[in-house]
N, C-alpha and C positions, 0 to 999 in steps of 0.2 A: 368790614363785612365778614360775617361768620360763614364758614364753609368747611365741611368735613365729610369724608367718605371712609367708612369702615366695612370690612368684610366680616360678617357674622354667620356662623353655621346655624341652620334652621332645618333640622331633620336631614334629609338628603340634599338640601339646597345650600348653596353659598349665596348669601344675600349681601349686596352692596347697599348699605344704609347711608343715604345721602341727607345731609342737613344743610340748609342755607339756600342760596340762589344757584340755579343752573343757567349760566350765561357763557358768553365767549371767554371770559376770564377763568372760569372754573372747568370748562370742558376738558382741557388737557389732564387735569387731575382725575377726572372721571374716566377718561380713556385709559390712563395708566392703571387705574384700579381694576379694570377688566383683566389685566395681565396677572393679577394675584388670585384669580379664581381657579380653584383646582377641581371642583365638582362638575360632573356632567350636567347638573341642574343648577342654573344660576338665575338670580333675580336682582332687580334694582328696586329698592324700596324708596319711593318718593314721598312717603308720609311726612317727612320732616322738611320738605322743600317748600319754600315760600313763593318762588317765582321760577318759571321755566321759559327760557327764550326759545322760540320755535326752531332756531338754528341747532339747538342741542338735541333735537329729536333724532338727528342722524346718528348720534352716539348710541342711542337705544337700539336703533335698527342695526347698527354695526354689531352690538352685543348679541342680538338675536341671530344674525348671520353667522357669527363666529361659533355660537353654540350649535346651530344647525349643522354647520360643516363638520363639527366634531361629533355629531350624532347625539348631541345633548338637548336639553330643554332650556327655555328662557321665558321669563315672565316679568311683568312690571307690577309692583304693588303700588297702587295709587288710589287713595280714598276719594270720594266725591269732593269736588272743589275746583279751583282754577286750573290746576295741572291736569286733572282728569278731563275738564272741559276742552283743554287744548288738544289732548289725545283724541277726543271725539271729533272736534272741529277739523282736524287735519287727516282723520281717517286712520291714524296710527293704531287706534284701539281695534281696528278690524284686521290689522296685520299681525299684531302682537297679542299674546295672552296678557290681559290686564285684570287684576283682582283687587278687591277693596282692602284686604289686609293679609298679613303673612299666614294666618291660619287657613286661608283659602287657596294657598299654593297647591296646584294639582299634584 
């Protein structure tokens, strides 16, 4: 199974670029990656994600909570497709800022 998370700077943003599946096996690596974020503006880019287990949505909410408590901003980059559908079905897209691509980060 291919899985990778890298932190890439994108203007004022630190972006966690995720590749592979987000499931119970990969959640710990994603959570640890949040600790490497230094910018007050952070995002998770799910463009390279093939599958998102609904249980992993809590990690995205945790990232937003951490950013908010620090006075920062948080967004999810997620193009239309299965992952975006899951964000909509669960209502997470109404809680978090979700954009189609990195160029749309606020």
